[in-house]
Backbone bond lengths (Angstrom), bond angles and torsions (degrees), N, CA, C in turn:
res aa  C-N    CA-C-N  psi(-1)  N-CA   C-N-CA  omega(-1)  CA-C   N-CA-C  phi
1 M - - - 1.445 - - 1.521 111.61 -
2 V 1.321 116.13 -24.79 1.455 118.24 -177.05 1.521 112.08 -68.70
3 Q 1.325 117.99 -8.44 1.461 120.51 176.00 1.522 111.33 -76.73
4 I 1.312 117.99 -16.44 1.462 121.82 179.32 1.517 108.18 -79.64
5 K 1.308 115.93 128.37 1.460 121.28 -177.69 1.531 110.33 -58.68
6 G 1.328 115.59 130.94 1.457 121.18 178.62 1.519 113.97 92.32
7 I 1.327 118.14 -9.42 1.459 120.70 178.25 1.521 108.05 -110.92
8 G 1.311 114.72 106.60 1.459 120.47 178.56 1.515 110.47 -91.70
9 V 1.311 114.45 -171.05 1.463 120.65 -177.68 1.533 110.49 -61.69
10 S 1.313 116.90 -42.15 1.469 121.06 -179.37 1.527 112.08 -62.59
11 H 1.324 116.91 -48.98 1.465 120.11 179.67 1.530 111.59 -66.08
12 A 1.323 116.58 -38.11 1.470 120.10 178.17 1.525 109.97 -61.57
13 G 1.324 116.85 -41.17 1.466 121.04 177.75 1.513 111.99 -62.36
14 K 1.328 116.51 -40.75 1.473 120.20 178.23 1.521 111.27 -65.13
15 I 1.318 116.30 -41.33 1.471 120.12 179.19 1.527 110.41 -63.48
16 L 1.329 116.41 -44.88 1.470 119.94 179.39 1.531 111.01 -63.84
17 A 1.324 116.39 -37.94 1.470 119.87 177.77 1.524 110.47 -64.01
18 C 1.325 117.48 -41.69 1.469 121.04 177.97 1.520 111.36 -62.41
19 L 1.320 116.14 -41.37 1.467 119.80 178.74 1.526 110.88 -63.84
20 E 1.317 117.52 -41.13 1.460 120.97 178.87 1.528 110.92 -65.35
21 I 1.325 117.91 -41.69 1.466 121.38 177.58 1.527 110.18 -61.71
22 A 1.333 116.97 -44.32 1.466 120.72 178.84 1.527 110.71 -61.02
23 K 1.323 116.70 -41.41 1.468 121.10 179.35 1.524 110.30 -61.70
24 R 1.324 116.79 -45.99 1.470 120.49 -178.84 1.519 111.95 -66.75
25 L 1.324 117.26 -39.58 1.465 120.23 176.74 1.519 110.82 -62.26
26 N 1.326 116.62 -41.78 1.456 121.26 178.70 1.519 110.80 -62.55
27 E 1.334 117.51 -43.11 1.465 120.79 178.62 1.520 110.78 -63.22
28 N 1.330 117.24 -42.84 1.467 120.38 178.99 1.518 111.70 -65.04
29 N 1.319 117.52 -40.72 1.466 120.62 178.74 1.514 111.18 -64.61
30 E 1.337 116.99 -41.66 1.465 120.18 179.69 1.511 110.69 -63.85
31 A 1.323 117.52 -41.38 1.461 121.11 -177.89 1.525 111.57 -70.17
32 S 1.333 117.42 -31.18 1.453 119.30 -176.45 1.530 113.51 -84.80
33 K 1.320 117.62 -13.02 1.464 119.92 178.72 1.519 109.69 -70.26
34 K 1.322 115.63 141.30 1.455 118.96 172.53 1.518 107.56 -73.76
35 T 1.294 115.38 127.40 1.451 120.24 -178.56 1.514 109.73 -112.49
36 N 1.291 115.43 170.18 1.451 119.34 171.76 1.518 108.04 -68.39
37 P 1.299 117.93 149.96 1.461 119.59 178.16 1.530 111.16 -56.71
38 I 1.310 114.92 143.35 1.461 120.97 176.90 1.528 106.64 -78.35
39 T 1.322 116.27 107.91 1.466 121.06 -178.45 1.522 112.78 -112.17
40 A 1.327 116.86 -6.92 1.457 120.89 -179.85 1.529 109.07 -152.05
41 P 1.326 117.71 150.07 1.462 120.67 -177.95 1.531 113.90 -58.55
42 D 1.327 116.97 -33.75 1.471 118.69 -178.84 1.526 111.81 -65.33
43 M 1.329 117.39 -27.87 1.467 120.33 177.81 1.533 110.53 -65.75
44 L 1.322 116.20 -44.61 1.463 119.67 178.42 1.525 110.33 -68.94
45 F 1.320 117.09 -40.90 1.468 121.08 178.36 1.522 110.87 -54.19
46 E 1.312 117.08 -46.65 1.472 120.68 -179.36 1.524 111.72 -63.91
47 Q 1.325 117.15 -33.52 1.463 120.44 -178.23 1.521 113.33 -77.09
48 I 1.336 117.61 -31.57 1.466 118.13 -172.70 1.524 115.28 -115.42
49 K 1.326 118.89 -4.87 1.472 119.34 -173.08 1.524 113.16 -57.27
50 N 1.324 118.87 -38.26 1.459 120.52 -179.42 1.523 112.38 -69.40
51 K 1.311 116.53 -28.84 1.460 120.57 179.40 1.526 111.35 -78.20
52 V 1.312 116.74 -29.05 1.456 121.60 -169.55 1.531 114.52 -96.78
53 T 1.311 119.08 -22.87 1.461 119.48 -166.16 1.520 117.68 -100.25
54 N 1.296 120.14 -7.35 1.463 120.63 -174.42 1.523 113.01 -91.16
55 Y 1.309 116.99 48.40 1.459 121.08 -176.59 1.526 110.60 -132.42
56 Y 1.340 114.66 155.29 1.457 121.09 176.20 1.522 112.13 -98.59
57 K 1.314 115.79 -9.32 1.463 121.92 175.44 1.516 107.59 -119.02
58 E 1.337 115.64 164.49 1.457 119.28 177.17 1.528 109.78 -74.58
59 H 1.318 115.39 130.57 1.460 122.72 175.67 1.519 107.18 -118.48
60 F 1.313 115.95 135.23 1.457 122.30 -175.79 1.525 109.31 -110.38
61 F 1.328 116.49 132.35 1.464 122.51 -176.03 1.523 110.68 -126.40
62 V 1.325 114.97 149.33 1.455 121.40 171.15 1.522 107.24 -118.78
63 C 1.327 115.39 124.19 1.463 122.62 179.12 1.523 107.07 -100.86
64 S 1.321 116.17 111.16 1.462 121.63 -178.33 1.518 109.78 -86.36
65 L 1.327 115.72 135.55 1.462 122.37 -178.57 1.525 109.43 -124.70
66 D 1.335 115.54 148.11 1.459 119.55 176.12 1.530 109.66 -83.95
67 T 1.320 116.80 -172.53 1.471 120.46 -176.49 1.527 113.21 -65.93
68 R 1.324 117.18 -19.97 1.470 121.34 178.14 1.520 112.47 -101.95
69 N 1.327 115.97 14.85 1.467 123.82 179.37 1.523 114.01 64.98
70 N 1.334 117.13 24.71 1.457 120.48 170.44 1.518 108.07 -79.26
71 L 1.309 116.38 139.09 1.454 121.42 -179.49 1.527 109.71 -71.09
72 I 1.319 116.42 121.05 1.461 121.84 177.05 1.522 109.28 -86.30
73 A 1.341 115.87 -50.48 1.468 120.34 -177.16 1.516 109.94 -165.19
74 V 1.329 114.32 160.13 1.457 122.57 173.42 1.518 106.27 -119.55
75 D 1.333 116.24 116.40 1.460 121.07 -176.80 1.516 111.04 -115.81
76 E 1.325 115.02 132.05 1.462 120.53 174.90 1.519 107.71 -77.67
77 I 1.328 115.89 126.33 1.453 121.17 -174.83 1.516 111.98 -101.24
78 S 1.327 116.65 -40.91 1.457 118.40 -179.05 1.519 110.73 -156.52
79 I 1.317 113.53 160.83 1.461 121.92 173.80 1.513 105.99 -119.57
80 G 1.312 115.18 124.68 1.451 120.21 -178.81 1.511 111.76 -96.08
81 T 1.303 114.29 -147.42 1.455 120.97 177.99 1.522 107.88 -103.31
82 L 1.296 115.80 -169.14 1.465 120.64 178.62 1.519 111.57 -61.26
83 T 1.340 117.22 -31.56 1.458 120.21 -173.42 1.520 115.45 -121.58
84 C 1.327 118.95 -3.42 1.460 117.87 179.63 1.523 110.85 -147.92
85 S 1.311 113.96 157.44 1.453 122.26 179.96 1.518 108.43 -112.83
86 L 1.322 116.80 134.39 1.451 121.59 -178.79 1.522 108.65 -103.06
87 V 1.334 116.10 111.08 1.472 120.21 -173.48 1.523 109.53 -135.63
88 H 1.328 115.01 138.43 1.452 121.22 174.24 1.534 107.24 -123.94
89 P 1.323 118.28 141.48 1.472 120.18 -179.33 1.524 113.76 -53.88
90 R 1.309 117.46 -33.90 1.470 121.08 -179.66 1.531 110.53 -56.93
91 E 1.337 116.54 -48.81 1.465 120.66 179.66 1.523 111.66 -73.39
92 A 1.316 116.17 -36.00 1.465 120.27 -176.74 1.529 112.24 -63.28
93 F 1.323 117.16 -36.84 1.461 119.73 -176.53 1.527 113.67 -98.49
94 E 1.315 117.91 -6.29 1.467 120.67 -177.47 1.532 112.10 -55.61
95 M 1.333 117.51 -53.22 1.467 120.02 -177.88 1.528 111.81 -70.45
96 A 1.327 116.84 -34.36 1.467 119.70 177.64 1.530 110.40 -61.57
97 I 1.315 116.26 -39.65 1.463 120.50 178.31 1.524 109.84 -66.97
98 K 1.327 116.96 -46.02 1.469 120.79 -179.97 1.526 111.64 -62.21
99 R 1.317 116.64 -32.48 1.469 121.13 -178.50 1.528 112.44 -89.26
100 H 1.327 117.14 1.68 1.470 123.09 -179.83 1.527 111.06 58.53
101 A 1.308 116.32 43.15 1.459 121.53 -179.54 1.527 110.86 -73.27
102 A 1.305 115.51 142.24 1.463 121.05 175.37 1.524 110.52 -89.35
103 H 1.339 115.26 -32.31 1.468 122.27 -178.33 1.522 108.31 -140.55
104 V 1.319 115.32 162.18 1.464 120.27 171.94 1.520 109.42 -136.96
105 I 1.303 114.16 154.55 1.461 121.59 166.95 1.515 104.71 -123.18
106 I 1.307 115.94 125.65 1.455 119.51 178.95 1.526 108.61 -94.01
107 A 1.314 115.39 149.48 1.468 119.95 -177.29 1.517 109.09 -150.57
108 H 1.314 115.00 146.82 1.454 119.51 170.83 1.516 109.10 -150.11
109 N 1.313 114.59 158.68 1.454 119.93 -179.07 1.527 110.28 -92.73
110 H 1.301 115.70 156.62 1.458 122.92 169.16 1.524 106.83 -118.42
111 P 1.324 118.11 103.57 1.467 120.86 -178.47 1.530 113.17 -58.28
112 S 1.321 117.14 -23.95 1.468 121.09 -179.11 1.522 112.19 -68.78
113 G 1.336 116.93 -20.01 1.454 120.67 -176.53 1.517 113.21 90.15
114 E 1.326 117.19 -6.41 1.470 122.32 178.28 1.521 109.12 -88.99
115 T 1.315 117.41 137.91 1.464 120.63 -179.28 1.529 113.74 -98.39
116 E 1.309 117.34 -5.70 1.469 120.28 -177.52 1.534 109.72 -63.47
117 P 1.354 118.01 126.99 1.466 120.04 -179.07 1.528 111.90 -71.39
118 S 1.314 115.77 142.43 1.462 121.57 176.22 1.525 108.86 -85.17
119 E 1.321 116.19 172.15 1.466 120.40 175.50 1.526 110.03 -60.47
120 D 1.346 116.17 -40.32 1.468 120.07 177.83 1.530 111.28 -61.91
121 D 1.330 117.05 -40.36 1.472 120.75 177.92 1.521 110.64 -59.26
122 L 1.323 116.31 -43.32 1.467 120.90 -179.83 1.530 111.23 -66.29
123 K 1.331 117.00 -41.42 1.466 121.12 -179.95 1.523 111.15 -66.89
124 I 1.332 116.38 -45.45 1.465 120.43 179.87 1.526 110.17 -61.38
125 T 1.319 116.70 -42.30 1.464 120.51 -179.35 1.523 110.72 -61.50
126 K 1.318 117.13 -47.72 1.472 120.49 179.52 1.519 110.75 -60.13
127 R 1.320 116.18 -42.97 1.462 120.72 -179.56 1.536 111.14 -62.61
128 L 1.335 116.37 -42.24 1.463 120.02 -179.53 1.529 112.08 -71.06
129 V 1.319 116.82 -37.62 1.465 120.16 176.74 1.529 109.68 -61.87
130 D 1.331 116.62 -45.03 1.469 120.42 179.15 1.528 111.39 -63.43
131 A 1.327 117.16 -43.17 1.470 120.87 179.12 1.531 110.19 -64.35
132 G 1.316 117.24 -39.81 1.459 121.30 178.85 1.515 111.90 -61.67
133 K 1.317 116.29 -39.00 1.471 120.18 178.26 1.522 110.39 -61.85
134 V 1.326 116.81 -42.07 1.465 121.21 179.89 1.527 110.41 -63.22
135 M 1.332 116.94 -39.21 1.465 121.19 -176.60 1.521 113.99 -88.04
136 G 1.322 117.67 -8.51 1.460 120.30 -179.38 1.524 113.06 79.19
137 I 1.337 116.68 23.28 1.471 122.07 175.88 1.528 106.82 -119.54
138 E 1.318 116.07 103.77 1.458 120.62 -175.23 1.526 111.55 -71.64
139 V 1.325 115.08 133.58 1.464 121.01 172.37 1.524 105.89 -88.02
140 L 1.327 116.10 108.13 1.463 120.58 -176.14 1.527 112.53 -76.94
141 D 1.337 116.87 -33.47 1.462 119.74 -175.98 1.520 109.20 -165.26
142 H 1.313 115.20 167.59 1.460 123.54 171.71 1.515 105.75 -133.60
143 L 1.326 116.42 122.60 1.461 121.19 179.44 1.512 110.04 -108.63
144 I 1.323 115.13 133.69 1.466 121.45 168.01 1.518 104.87 -102.01
145 I 1.326 115.76 122.64 1.457 120.38 -170.02 1.524 111.47 -117.98
146 T 1.314 114.97 136.02 1.458 122.88 171.37 1.533 106.12 -122.78
147 P 1.323 118.63 170.90 1.472 118.34 -178.40 1.531 114.75 -58.56
148 K 1.325 117.16 -26.80 1.466 119.07 -174.70 1.514 115.06 -109.81
149 T 1.323 117.32 -20.50 1.462 118.64 -174.23 1.528 110.26 -152.92
150 Y 1.309 115.86 -177.02 1.459 121.85 179.74 1.518 108.74 -151.06
151 L 1.329 115.06 165.43 1.456 121.91 170.95 1.515 106.88 -125.83
152 S 1.315 116.41 129.99 1.459 122.83 177.48 1.521 108.77 -101.59
153 F 1.326 116.67 122.39 1.454 120.16 177.51 1.523 110.58 -62.52
154 K 1.321 117.14 -36.23 1.468 120.66 -179.91 1.530 110.79 -65.60
155 E 1.340 117.31 -45.34 1.460 120.51 179.17 1.525 111.68 -63.71
156 K 1.323 116.86 -31.33 1.477 120.96 179.55 1.522 112.08 -90.81
157 C 1.345 116.47 7.76 1.468 123.09 179.02 1.541 112.11 58.95
158 L 1.328 115.92 36.98 1.465 121.42 177.53 1.525 111.64 -97.88
159 I 1.327 116.00 -5.39 1.485 121.66 174.30 1.515 106.37 -118.17
């Protein structure tokens, strides 16, 4: 922005700060709106794809749902590497517990654009499903999301 005449480093910083504030307000407003219950993976994909896909590393999210499957919030749990996501059940369920979620759907992006789950994806999913059973918070699905498409573990009978 500093290439634009009249906009120096200070003004460019203020503009970028305003854009970031607007982005965060928009995310908070979207999360606080009452939505239709999430009854299919494509419904959640449409709601979160813009939040999940603009990264060069894997980002892992937990989508907390109430007893009627209304989306309460989408929380970023961890940032992995270019090819893997580092997730522990303790962190994955922390926000769901704080938000009094009845169910969760876990989601992460694949920067490569491929939706095929890795061995680590399968192991993490099983571990989180088992932990959810112990805590009484059902893991309804796990979505691998790319900018154009997604893979649902439930639809592929992987959960």
